[in-house]
N, CA, C and O atoms as a MOPAC input file, in Angstrom:
PM7 MOZYME 1SCF
protein

 N     -4.83000 1     2.80400 1    -6.95100 1
 C     -5.14200 1     1.64400 1    -6.05800 1
 C     -4.09100 1     1.45000 1    -5.26100 1
 O     -2.91000 1     1.43500 1    -5.60800 1
 N     -4.60100 1     1.27600 1    -4.00800 1
 C     -3.56700 1     0.70300 1    -2.85700 1
 C     -2.79600 1    -0.59800 1    -3.14500 1
 O     -3.35000 1    -1.42900 1    -3.86400 1
 N     -1.78400 1    -0.81000 1    -2.73800 1
 C     -0.93900 1    -1.84200 1    -2.65400 1
 C     -1.72300 1    -3.09700 1    -1.89500 1
 O     -1.72300 1    -4.22600 1    -2.38600 1
 N     -2.35100 1    -2.79800 1    -0.72000 1
 C     -2.98100 1    -3.70700 1    -0.15500 1
 C     -4.12000 1    -4.62600 1    -0.93600 1
 O     -4.52000 1    -5.76700 1    -0.70100 1
 N     -4.48300 1    -3.65800 1    -1.97000 1
 C     -5.69700 1    -4.45400 1    -2.88800 1
 C     -5.27700 1    -5.54300 1    -3.65300 1
 O     -6.12200 1    -6.39800 1    -3.91700 1
 N     -3.97000 1    -5.69800 1    -4.12100 1
 C     -3.51000 1    -6.77900 1    -4.89500 1
 C     -3.51800 1    -8.18400 1    -4.60000 1
 O     -3.09500 1    -8.56600 1    -3.50900 1
 N     -3.87700 1    -8.84700 1    -5.30000 1
 C     -3.88100 1   -10.43100 1    -4.90700 1
 C     -2.71000 1   -11.16300 1    -5.57500 1
 O     -2.38700 1   -11.05300 1    -6.75800 1
 N     -2.14800 1   -11.89100 1    -4.68500 1
 C     -0.72500 1   -12.83400 1    -4.91800 1
 C     -0.96600 1   -14.03800 1    -5.11300 1
 O     -1.60400 1   -14.69800 1    -4.29300 1
 N     -0.50700 1   -14.52900 1    -6.21400 1
 C     -0.70700 1   -15.70600 1    -6.44400 1
 C      0.77000 1   -16.60600 1    -6.96000 1
 O      1.60500 1   -15.87600 1    -7.49400 1
 N      1.05000 1   -17.69200 1    -6.87900 1
 C      2.02500 1   -18.59300 1    -7.22700 1
 C      1.79300 1   -19.08400 1    -8.20900 1
 O      0.61000 1   -19.39300 1    -8.34600 1
 N      2.83900 1   -19.44700 1    -9.49800 1
 C      2.30100 1   -19.97900 1   -10.76300 1
 C      3.66000 1   -20.29800 1   -11.36500 1
 O      4.72800 1   -19.93400 1   -10.87200 1
 N      3.49700 1   -21.13000 1   -12.66300 1
 C      4.39100 1   -21.50200 1   -13.49200 1
 C      4.35600 1   -20.87100 1   -14.58500 1
 O      3.21200 1   -20.76700 1   -15.02600 1
 N      5.29300 1   -20.32100 1   -15.31700 1
 C      5.43200 1   -19.84900 1   -16.63800 1
 C      5.33800 1   -21.04500 1   -17.73300 1
 O      6.16300 1   -21.94700 1   -17.87800 1
 N      4.17700 1   -20.84900 1   -18.44800 1
 C      3.85800 1   -22.10100 1   -19.42600 1
 C      4.63100 1   -21.51000 1   -20.83900 1
 O      5.28500 1   -22.31500 1   -21.50200 1
 N      4.55900 1   -20.43000 1   -21.17200 1
 C      4.72200 1   -19.93700 1   -22.54700 1
 C      5.11700 1   -18.69500 1   -22.56400 1
 O      4.58200 1   -17.81900 1   -21.88300 1
 N      6.25700 1   -18.47400 1   -23.47800 1
 C      6.62600 1   -16.82500 1   -23.62900 1
 C      5.79100 1   -16.33000 1   -24.77400 1
 O      5.66500 1   -17.04700 1   -25.76600 1
 N      5.16600 1   -15.06200 1   -24.70100 1
 C      4.50600 1   -14.44700 1   -25.79400 1
 C      5.25700 1   -13.27600 1   -26.15800 1
 O      6.10900 1   -12.70200 1   -25.48000 1
 N      4.85300 1   -12.99700 1   -27.27700 1
 C      5.45100 1   -11.66900 1   -27.80500 1
 C      5.16300 1   -10.50300 1   -27.03100 1
 O      4.10200 1   -10.33900 1   -26.43000 1
 N      6.25000 1    -9.57900 1   -27.05100 1
 C      6.02700 1    -8.20800 1   -26.32500 1
 C      6.27100 1    -8.37200 1   -24.99400 1
 O      5.64800 1    -7.62800 1   -24.23500 1
 N      7.09200 1    -9.23200 1   -24.48700 1
 C      7.73600 1    -9.49200 1   -23.26300 1
 C      6.46000 1    -9.87000 1   -22.12900 1
 O      6.38500 1    -9.53700 1   -20.94600 1
 N      5.65900 1   -10.55200 1   -22.81800 1
 C      4.46000 1   -11.27100 1   -21.97100 1
 C      4.79100 1   -12.62300 1   -21.77400 1
 O      5.78000 1   -13.17800 1   -22.25400 1
 N      3.98600 1   -13.11100 1   -21.09500 1
 C      3.97000 1   -14.65600 1   -20.57900 1
 C      2.78700 1   -15.24200 1   -20.22800 1
 O      2.01300 1   -14.54700 1   -19.57000 1
 N      2.44800 1   -16.40900 1   -20.52500 1
 C      1.15900 1   -17.22800 1   -20.03400 1
 C      1.66500 1   -17.85300 1   -18.83500 1
 O      2.67900 1   -18.55200 1   -18.82000 1
 N      0.88400 1   -17.57100 1   -17.74400 1
 C      1.25500 1   -18.41000 1   -16.53200 1
 C      0.21100 1   -19.15900 1   -16.17500 1
 O     -0.93700 1   -18.75500 1   -16.36400 1
 N      0.47900 1   -20.36200 1   -15.60800 1
 C     -0.48900 1   -21.32500 1   -15.00100 1
 C     -0.51800 1   -20.84900 1   -13.53900 1
 O      0.60500 1   -20.65000 1   -13.07400 1
 N     -1.46600 1   -20.64200 1   -12.78000 1
 C     -1.48600 1   -20.48200 1   -11.34600 1
 C     -1.84200 1   -21.81300 1   -10.89400 1
 O     -2.27000 1   -22.76300 1   -11.54900 1
 N     -1.57400 1   -21.70300 1    -9.57900 1
 C     -1.62400 1   -22.93600 1    -8.54500 1
 C     -3.02800 1   -23.51100 1    -8.49000 1
 O     -3.24300 1   -24.71600 1    -8.35000 1
 N     -4.11200 1   -22.45000 1    -8.62600 1
 C     -5.63000 1   -22.87000 1    -8.70700 1
 C     -6.08300 1   -23.02500 1   -10.09800 1
 O     -7.26200 1   -22.84200 1   -10.40100 1
 N     -5.07900 1   -23.39400 1   -11.04700 1
 C     -5.61100 1   -23.76100 1   -12.32800 1
 C     -5.69300 1   -22.77900 1   -13.26500 1
 O     -5.51600 1   -23.07100 1   -14.44800 1
 N     -5.93800 1   -21.63900 1   -12.92700 1
 C     -6.31300 1   -20.48800 1   -13.95700 1
 C     -4.97700 1   -20.26200 1   -14.87000 1
 O     -3.85400 1   -20.64700 1   -14.54300 1
 N     -5.28700 1   -19.60200 1   -16.01400 1
 C     -4.07400 1   -19.35300 1   -16.81000 1
 C     -4.26400 1   -17.73100 1   -16.96100 1
 O     -5.36500 1   -17.19600 1   -17.09700 1
 N     -3.09200 1   -17.08200 1   -16.91900 1
 C     -3.41300 1   -15.76200 1   -17.08600 1
 C     -2.21800 1   -15.06600 1   -18.05700 1
 O     -1.30800 1   -15.80500 1   -18.43000 1
 N     -2.21700 1   -13.91500 1   -18.39100 1
 C     -1.32300 1   -13.46300 1   -19.44400 1
 C     -0.57000 1   -12.41600 1   -18.17300 1
 O     -1.19300 1   -11.73300 1   -17.36100 1
 N      0.78600 1   -12.52700 1   -18.28600 1
 C      1.54400 1   -11.53800 1   -17.24100 1
 C      2.83100 1   -11.06300 1   -17.96600 1
 O      3.44900 1   -11.65500 1   -18.85200 1
 N      3.08700 1    -9.90900 1   -17.41700 1
 C      4.30800 1    -8.92300 1   -17.80200 1
 C      5.42300 1    -8.88000 1   -16.63900 1
 O      5.16200 1    -9.00100 1   -15.44200 1
 N      6.59900 1    -8.70400 1   -17.13900 1
 C      7.56400 1    -8.39100 1   -15.79800 1
 C      7.12400 1    -7.19000 1   -15.27600 1
 O      6.50000 1    -6.34500 1   -15.91700 1
 N      7.54100 1    -7.08500 1   -13.77400 1
 C      7.48800 1    -5.80100 1   -13.04000 1
 C      8.73400 1    -4.95200 1   -13.61500 1
 O      9.65600 1    -5.40800 1   -14.29000 1
 N      8.55500 1    -3.59300 1   -13.19000 1
 C      9.65200 1    -2.55000 1   -13.62200 1
 C     11.08900 1    -2.90700 1   -13.00000 1
 O     12.15100 1    -2.65500 1   -13.57100 1
 N     10.98500 1    -3.45500 1   -11.89400 1
 C     12.42300 1    -3.87800 1   -11.11400 1
 C     12.99100 1    -4.88300 1   -11.87000 1
 O     14.16700 1    -4.74500 1   -12.20800 1
 N     12.26200 1    -6.05500 1   -12.26200 1
 C     12.89900 1    -7.25600 1   -12.62300 1
 C     13.35900 1    -6.88200 1   -14.31200 1
 O     14.37700 1    -7.36300 1   -14.81100 1
 N     12.50500 1    -6.03200 1   -15.00000 1
 C     13.11900 1    -5.33300 1   -16.25300 1
 C     14.33700 1    -4.59300 1   -15.97600 1
 O     15.36100 1    -4.95000 1   -16.55800 1
 N     14.38300 1    -3.36800 1   -14.97100 1
 C     15.53700 1    -2.74300 1   -14.63000 1
 C     16.83300 1    -3.68000 1   -14.26900 1
 O     17.94000 1    -3.55400 1   -14.79100 1
 N     16.49200 1    -4.59500 1   -13.32400 1
 C     17.76300 1    -5.60100 1   -13.24900 1
 C     18.03100 1    -6.66100 1   -14.18600 1
 O     18.90400 1    -7.48500 1   -13.91500 1
 N     17.36800 1    -6.73300 1   -15.27200 1
 C     17.51000 1    -7.63400 1   -16.15800 1
 C     17.38200 1    -8.92100 1   -15.61500 1
 O     18.34200 1    -9.66000 1   -15.83500 1
 N     16.40700 1    -9.40800 1   -14.93300 1
 C     16.06700 1   -10.74800 1   -14.47100 1
 C     15.25600 1   -11.30400 1   -15.50300 1
 O     14.28400 1   -10.69600 1   -15.94900 1
 N     15.61800 1   -12.46400 1   -15.91700 1
 C     15.28100 1   -13.24100 1   -17.19100 1
 C     14.12200 1   -14.10500 1   -16.63200 1
 O     14.30700 1   -14.57500 1   -15.51000 1
 N     13.01200 1   -14.36500 1   -17.22500 1
 C     11.97400 1   -15.18600 1   -17.10300 1
 C     11.79700 1   -15.98500 1   -18.25200 1
 O     11.48200 1   -15.47700 1   -19.32700 1
 N     11.99100 1   -17.31100 1   -18.09500 1
 C     11.83700 1   -18.33600 1   -18.97300 1
 C     10.57800 1   -19.46800 1   -18.75600 1
 O      9.96300 1   -19.54700 1   -17.69200 1
 N     10.30500 1   -20.30200 1   -19.90100 1
 C      9.24300 1   -21.07500 1   -19.69400 1
 C      9.56700 1   -22.23500 1   -18.54500 1
 O     10.59100 1   -22.91400 1   -18.61300 1
 N      8.74700 1   -22.36500 1   -17.65600 1
 C      9.03800 1   -23.67900 1   -16.79800 1
 C      9.58600 1   -22.88200 1   -15.43500 1
 O      9.89200 1   -23.61800 1   -14.49700 1
 N      9.72000 1   -21.60000 1   -15.26400 1
 C     10.15800 1   -20.88000 1   -14.02900 1
 C      8.96400 1   -20.58000 1   -13.34100 1
 O      7.94800 1   -20.15600 1   -13.89200 1
 N      9.11400 1   -20.84600 1   -11.89400 1
 C      8.10000 1   -20.58100 1   -10.84300 1
 C      8.11200 1   -19.07800 1   -10.38300 1
 O      9.09900 1   -18.42000 1   -10.05400 1
 N      6.91000 1   -18.71200 1   -10.42800 1
 C      6.96700 1   -17.13000 1   -10.35800 1
 C      5.82300 1   -16.88400 1    -9.37300 1
 O      4.86900 1   -17.65400 1    -9.26000 1
 N      6.00500 1   -15.59400 1    -8.56400 1
 C      4.97800 1   -14.78100 1    -7.95700 1
 C      4.32900 1   -13.73000 1    -8.81200 1
 O      4.96000 1   -12.86500 1    -9.41900 1
 N      2.87300 1   -13.88100 1    -8.81800 1
 C      2.16500 1   -13.01800 1    -9.67900 1
 C      1.26900 1   -11.97500 1    -8.70800 1
 O      0.70000 1   -12.30600 1    -7.66800 1
 N      1.28300 1   -10.82200 1    -9.22400 1
 C      0.29300 1    -9.84600 1    -8.67300 1
 C     -0.83700 1    -9.67700 1    -9.63600 1
 O     -0.66000 1    -9.59400 1   -10.85200 1
 N     -1.99100 1    -9.62900 1    -9.06000 1
 C     -3.03400 1    -9.24900 1    -9.76900 1
 C     -3.91200 1    -8.30800 1    -9.08400 1
 O     -3.89600 1    -8.17200 1    -7.86000 1
 N     -4.67500 1    -7.66100 1    -9.86600 1
 C     -5.63300 1    -6.49400 1    -9.41800 1
 C     -7.25900 1    -7.47500 1    -9.49100 1
 O     -7.59800 1    -8.31300 1   -10.32600 1
 N     -7.96000 1    -6.99500 1    -8.35400 1
 C     -9.31300 1    -7.83100 1    -8.29700 1
 C    -10.19300 1    -7.52900 1    -9.26300 1
 O    -11.15300 1    -8.29200 1    -9.36800 1
 N    -10.09300 1    -6.27400 1   -10.27300 1
 C    -10.94000 1    -6.02500 1   -11.10500 1
 C    -10.75400 1    -6.78500 1   -12.44200 1
 O    -11.73600 1    -7.05300 1   -13.13500 1
 N     -9.39800 1    -7.16000 1   -12.83700 1
 C     -9.25200 1    -8.06300 1   -13.94700 1
 C     -8.32800 1    -9.29000 1   -13.51900 1
 O     -7.16800 1    -9.14800 1   -13.13200 1
 N     -8.94500 1   -10.43300 1   -13.62800 1
 C     -8.51600 1   -11.58000 1   -13.14000 1
 C     -7.53300 1   -12.30200 1   -14.17400 1
 O     -6.82000 1   -13.27400 1   -13.92700 1
 N     -7.66000 1   -11.56300 1   -15.47800 1
 C     -7.14100 1   -12.24900 1   -16.61900 1
 C     -5.71600 1   -11.75700 1   -16.89200 1
 O     -5.08700 1   -12.26100 1   -17.82200 1
 N     -5.19100 1   -10.82600 1   -16.15000 1
 C     -3.94500 1   -10.27400 1   -16.26400 1
 C     -3.25400 1   -10.10600 1   -15.11200 1
 O     -3.86200 1    -9.88500 1   -14.06400 1
 N     -1.82100 1   -10.19300 1   -15.15900 1
 C     -1.01800 1    -9.89500 1   -13.87300 1
 C      0.26600 1    -9.38500 1   -14.05000 1
 O      0.62500 1    -9.06600 1   -15.18300 1
 N      1.07700 1    -9.25000 1   -13.00900 1
 C      2.32500 1    -8.73700 1   -12.96000 1
 C      3.17700 1    -9.78400 1   -12.49300 1
 O      2.75100 1   -10.45700 1   -11.55500 1
 N      4.57100 1   -10.11200 1   -13.08300 1
 C      5.36300 1   -11.13000 1   -12.20500 1
 C      6.09100 1   -10.41100 1   -11.46800 1
 O      6.81600 1    -9.51900 1   -11.90800 1
 N      5.98100 1   -10.72100 1   -10.24900 1
 C      6.61300 1    -9.88600 1    -9.10400 1
 C      8.07600 1   -10.39100 1    -8.80100 1
 O      9.02400 1    -9.63300 1    -8.59400 1
 N      8.14200 1   -11.79200 1    -8.80200 1
 C      9.32200 1   -12.62000 1    -8.35100 1
 C      9.43000 1   -13.76700 1    -8.97100 1
 O      8.44000 1   -14.43600 1    -9.26400 1
 N     10.67800 1   -14.13200 1    -9.24800 1
 C     11.09000 1   -15.50200 1    -9.95500 1
 C     11.66100 1   -16.18300 1    -8.89800 1
 O     12.61000 1   -15.70500 1    -8.27600 1
 N     11.08700 1   -17.43700 1    -8.59500 1
 C     11.67700 1   -18.39500 1    -7.67000 1
 C     12.92000 1   -19.03000 1    -8.27600 1
 O     12.92200 1   -19.42000 1    -9.44400 1
 N     14.14700 1   -19.14600 1    -7.34800 1
 C     15.14600 1   -19.80500 1    -7.70400 1
 C     15.16500 1   -21.45500 1    -7.21700 1
 O     15.30300 1   -21.74700 1    -6.02900 1
 N     15.02400 1   -22.39100 1    -8.18500 1
 C     14.91700 1   -23.66700 1    -7.94300 1
 C     14.33500 1   -24.20700 1    -6.51900 1
 O     14.98100 1   -24.87100 1    -5.70700 1
 N     13.07000 1   -23.81300 1    -6.39300 1
 C     12.12700 1   -24.18900 1    -5.12100 1
 C     12.56200 1   -23.25200 1    -4.05700 1
 O     12.03500 1   -23.65300 1    -3.01900 1
 N     13.22000 1   -22.27300 1    -3.83800 1
 C     13.63400 1   -21.42700 1    -2.85700 1
 C     12.40400 1   -20.40200 1    -2.79000 1
 O     12.06800 1   -19.72400 1    -3.76100 1
 N     11.82200 1   -20.36100 1    -1.65200 1
 C     10.46000 1   -19.61800 1    -1.46300 1
 C     11.01300 1   -18.21500 1    -1.56900 1
 O     12.13400 1   -17.89300 1    -1.17400 1
 N     10.00000 1   -17.28300 1    -2.22400 1
 C     10.23900 1   -15.67400 1    -1.97500 1
 C     10.44500 1   -15.05500 1    -0.46700 1
 O      9.92800 1   -15.47900 1     0.56600 1
 N     11.21700 1   -14.09100 1    -0.59500 1
 C     11.35500 1   -13.49400 1     0.81700 1
 C     10.14100 1   -12.71900 1     1.24700 1
 O      9.40300 1   -12.17300 1     0.42700 1
 N      9.95000 1   -12.67900 1     2.51600 1
 C      8.54800 1   -12.18000 1     3.01700 1
 C      8.99900 1   -10.68300 1     3.34500 1
 O     10.04900 1   -10.30800 1     3.86700 1
 N      8.08700 1   -10.05500 1     2.96700 1
 C      7.84100 1    -8.65800 1     3.15100 1
 C      7.34300 1    -8.09900 1     4.49700 1
 O      6.33000 1    -8.65600 1     4.91900 1
 N      7.68100 1    -7.44300 1     5.00200 1
 C      7.01300 1    -6.79100 1     6.30700 1
 C      6.07500 1    -5.31600 1     6.29800 1
 O      5.59600 1    -4.88200 1     7.34600 1

């Protein structure tokens, strides 16, 4: 699947789940199960309950996603070109 087909949403981590997954409440009110991206895992970026995150989702399964970016204290994510 091409990267252009992914949907991006902002949300807040509500709960830490086993197996390095998280319950994320999206801005539109939906709750999904998300896991950290490979780069976040490689660079040991910790995600805790209450963190604001950007989540990537495939249009085929809207109940799961991947945490792409953790926001620092209200600072928005960098814009990719």
